[in-house]
C-alpha positions in Angstrom: 122.2 95.4 99.2 125.7 95.0 97.8 124.9 91.5 96.5 121.9 92.8 94.6 123.9 95.6 93.1 126.7 93.2 92.2 124.2 90.8 90.5 122.8 93.7 88.4 126.3 94.9 87.4 127.5 91.4 86.5 124.3 90.7 84.5 124.5 94.0 82.6 128.2 93.3 81.7 128.2 89.6 81.1 124.8 89.0 79.4 124.9 89.1 75.6 122.5 88.5 72.8 123.5 84.9 72.4 121.8 83.9 75.7 118.3 82.5 75.6 116.0 85.3 76.8 113.7 85.0 78.5 115.0 82.0 80.2 116.8 81.1 83.4 119.2 84.0 82.9 116.4 86.5 83.2 115.8 85.4 86.8 119.1 86.9 88.0 118.4 90.6 87.3 114.8 90.2 88.3 115.7 88.8 91.7 118.3 91.5 92.2 115.8 94.2 91.3 113.2 92.8 93.7 115.8 92.7 96.4 116.7 96.4 95.9 113.1 97.4 95.9 112.4 95.5 99.1 115.5 97.0 100.7 114.3 100.5 99.7 110.9 99.8 101.3 112.3 98.9 104.7 113.1 102.5 105.7 115.8 105.1 105.3 118.7 103.6 103.3 121.1 104.5 100.4 118.8 102.6 98.0 115.8 104.5 99.1 117.6 107.8 98.7 118.8 106.8 95.2 115.5 105.6 94.0 113.7 108.7 95.3 116.2 111.2 93.7 114.9 113.6 91.1 116.4 111.8 88.0 115.0 108.4 89.0 111.6 109.8 89.8 111.5 111.7 86.5 112.3 108.5 84.5 109.7 106.7 86.5 107.0 109.3 85.6 107.6 109.1 81.9 108.6 105.4 81.5 105.1 104.0 81.1 104.1 106.4 78.4 107.4 105.8 76.5 
């Protein structure tokens, strides 16, 4: 879980507009996100609690229509 969060944090800080996107660099945040979703689906965890919180659920409900 911490490795996935670290990958997301590093990619959000270090990636910039000069990188080729989509490209190999796009794999890093995608794999980290898949790992977090998989961890949340395994059972009770911090990730599951965070993703099922009211703000995250609210954003999820309106994100498609935005």
